[in-house]
C-alpha positions as CSV (number, residue, x, y, z in Angstrom):
1,M,-24.5,89.1,71.0
2,K,-23.1,86.1,69.2
3,D,-25.7,83.7,67.9
4,L,-26.6,80.9,70.4
5,N,-27.2,77.6,68.8
6,I,-28.2,74.9,71.3
7,I,-29.1,71.2,70.9
8,F,-31.0,69.7,73.8
9,A,-30.9,65.9,73.5
10,G,-32.1,62.8,75.4
11,F,-34.7,60.1,75.5
12,G,-38.4,60.9,75.1
13,G,-40.0,61.6,78.5
14,Q,-36.9,63.3,79.9
15,G,-38.3,66.8,79.0
16,V,-35.7,67.8,76.4
17,L,-38.4,69.4,74.2
18,F,-39.8,71.4,77.2
19,A,-36.3,72.6,78.2
20,G,-35.7,73.8,74.6
21,K,-39.1,75.5,74.6
22,V,-38.2,77.4,77.8
23,A,-34.9,78.6,76.3
24,A,-36.8,79.7,73.1
25,Y,-39.4,81.6,75.1
26,A,-36.7,83.3,77.1
27,G,-35.1,84.5,73.9
28,L,-38.5,85.6,72.6
29,I,-39.3,87.6,75.8
30,A,-35.8,89.1,75.7
31,G,-36.7,90.5,72.2
32,K,-34.4,88.2,70.2
33,E,-35.0,86.3,67.0
34,I,-35.6,82.7,67.9
35,S,-36.4,79.3,66.5
36,W,-37.3,76.0,68.2
37,L,-37.3,72.8,66.1
38,P,-38.2,69.6,67.9
39,S,-37.3,66.1,66.6
40,Y,-38.3,62.9,68.1
41,G,-38.6,59.2,67.3
42,P,-41.9,57.4,67.0
43,E,-41.9,56.1,70.6
44,M,-43.6,58.3,73.2
45,R,-41.2,57.5,76.0
46,G,-37.8,56.0,75.7
47,G,-37.3,56.9,72.0
48,T,-34.9,59.6,70.9
49,A,-35.8,63.2,71.3
50,N,-33.9,66.4,70.6
51,C,-34.5,70.0,69.7
52,S,-32.6,72.8,68.1
53,V,-32.9,76.2,69.6
54,C,-31.4,79.3,67.9
55,V,-31.3,82.7,69.6
56,S,-30.0,85.7,67.6
57,D,-30.1,89.4,67.2
58,S,-30.7,89.0,63.4
59,P,-33.2,86.9,61.4
60,I,-32.4,83.1,61.5
61,G,-31.9,81.5,58.1
62,S,-32.5,77.9,59.2
63,P,-33.9,76.5,62.4
64,L,-31.7,73.4,62.1
65,V,-28.6,73.4,64.3
66,T,-25.8,71.3,62.7
67,N,-22.9,72.8,64.7
68,P,-24.1,73.9,68.1
69,N,-22.1,76.1,70.4
70,V,-24.0,74.5,73.3
71,L,-25.0,70.9,73.8
72,V,-27.3,69.8,76.6
73,A,-27.1,66.0,76.8
74,M,-29.3,63.9,79.1
75,N,-28.1,60.5,78.1
76,L,-25.0,58.7,76.6
77,P,-26.5,58.0,73.1
78,S,-27.2,61.8,72.8
79,L,-23.7,62.7,73.9
80,D,-22.2,60.3,71.5
81,R,-24.4,61.5,68.6
82,F,-23.7,65.2,69.0
83,I,-20.4,65.7,70.7
84,D,-18.3,65.8,67.5
85,A,-20.6,68.5,66.0
86,V,-20.1,71.0,68.9
87,E,-18.0,73.9,67.6
88,P,-14.6,74.4,69.2
89,G,-14.9,76.7,72.2
90,G,-18.5,75.5,72.8
91,T,-20.1,74.3,76.0
92,V,-21.4,70.9,76.9
93,I,-23.8,70.4,79.8
94,L,-24.5,66.8,80.7
95,D,-26.3,64.7,83.2
96,S,-23.4,63.0,84.9
97,S,-25.7,60.7,86.9
98,L,-26.7,59.0,83.7
99,I,-23.6,59.7,81.6
100,E,-20.5,58.2,83.3
101,K,-18.3,58.9,80.2
102,R,-15.9,61.8,80.3
103,V,-15.7,64.2,77.3
104,E,-12.3,63.7,75.7
105,R,-12.3,66.9,73.6
106,Q,-10.1,69.5,75.1
107,D,-11.5,72.4,73.1
108,L,-14.9,72.5,75.0
109,R,-16.1,73.7,78.3
110,V,-17.9,70.8,80.0
111,C,-20.2,70.9,82.9
112,Y,-20.9,67.6,84.6
113,V,-24.1,68.0,86.6
114,P,-25.7,65.0,88.4
115,S,-29.1,66.4,87.5
116,S,-31.1,63.2,87.8
117,A,-29.6,62.4,91.2
118,L,-30.1,65.9,92.4
119,A,-33.7,65.9,91.2
120,E,-34.5,62.7,93.1
121,E,-32.6,63.9,96.2
122,K,-34.5,67.2,96.3
123,G,-37.9,65.6,95.7
124,L,-38.1,66.9,92.2
125,G,-38.2,63.6,90.3
126,G,-38.6,64.2,86.6
127,L,-37.1,67.7,86.6
128,A,-33.5,66.9,85.7
129,N,-34.2,68.7,82.5
130,M,-34.8,72.0,84.4
131,I,-31.7,71.5,86.5
132,L,-29.7,71.3,83.3
133,T,-31.6,74.3,81.9
134,G,-30.7,76.3,85.1
135,R,-27.0,75.3,84.6
136,L,-27.3,76.4,80.9
137,F,-28.5,79.8,81.9
138,A,-25.9,80.1,84.6
139,E,-23.2,79.4,82.1
140,V,-24.5,81.5,79.2
141,C,-26.7,84.3,80.7
142,A,-25.5,84.9,84.2
143,N,-22.0,85.2,82.9
144,G,-22.3,88.7,81.5
145,G,-19.0,88.3,79.6
146,H,-20.3,85.2,77.6
147,P,-20.6,86.1,74.0
148,C,-24.0,84.4,73.8
149,S,-25.6,86.1,76.8
150,F,-29.1,87.1,76.0
151,C,-31.4,87.3,79.0
152,S,-31.6,87.7,82.8
153,W,-32.9,85.2,85.4
154,E,-36.1,87.2,85.6
155,V,-36.7,86.5,81.9
156,L,-36.0,82.8,82.5
157,D,-38.7,82.9,85.2
158,Q,-41.1,84.6,82.8
159,A,-40.4,81.9,80.2
160,L,-41.2,79.2,82.8
161,E,-44.5,80.9,83.6
162,K,-45.3,80.9,79.8
163,C,-44.3,77.3,79.3
164,V,-45.9,75.5,82.3
165,P,-49.5,75.1,81.2
166,A,-52.3,76.2,83.5
167,R,-53.4,72.6,84.1
168,K,-50.0,71.9,85.5
169,G,-49.7,75.2,87.4
170,H,-48.8,73.3,90.6
171,M,-45.5,72.4,88.8
172,L,-44.3,76.0,88.3
173,D,-42.7,76.3,91.7
174,M,-41.0,72.9,91.3
175,N,-39.6,73.9,88.0
176,R,-38.3,77.1,89.5
177,K,-36.6,75.2,92.3
178,A,-35.1,72.8,89.8
179,A,-33.7,75.7,87.7
180,A,-32.3,77.3,90.9
181,I,-30.5,74.0,91.8
182,G,-29.0,74.0,88.3
183,R,-27.9,77.6,88.7
184,E,-26.0,76.7,91.9
185,A,-24.7,73.3,90.7
């Protein structure tokens, strides 16, 4: 497997750190080497938030992702900040309901997913992050030929079970539904 280096980015409160945690747990459950490095501004909600996730077959030298091969962007400032760093041939998954801009780089695979609109439409407000995570796994893991493929949908489901805390257990099925919507988007 080729190393998977992901940046999840958006505003605080959009769930980018949670989405990164789910991806990291999926890698851990799949028996891979992983790192998860959150970064956020001083504001609780509305400030910047992003996290770096590395998944590899071998030990990871640094948890910091400077040249991701996957970018998951939930807002325009995040897309603008990280788009030039994505390695050629990489994948960009973005919330097209919040980002109207088209990616100009021709050397990237870009998935425009109206995740915020889909979440609201399906009664899953606040779970646009999991819709984008479902799309990420569809692009990377469900595509058996992808060089970064590292786990199955069953492993993603196990990671969701680990990441949704017991006090929010009622949210587990909603997160599963959101990921399934992303998988089909």
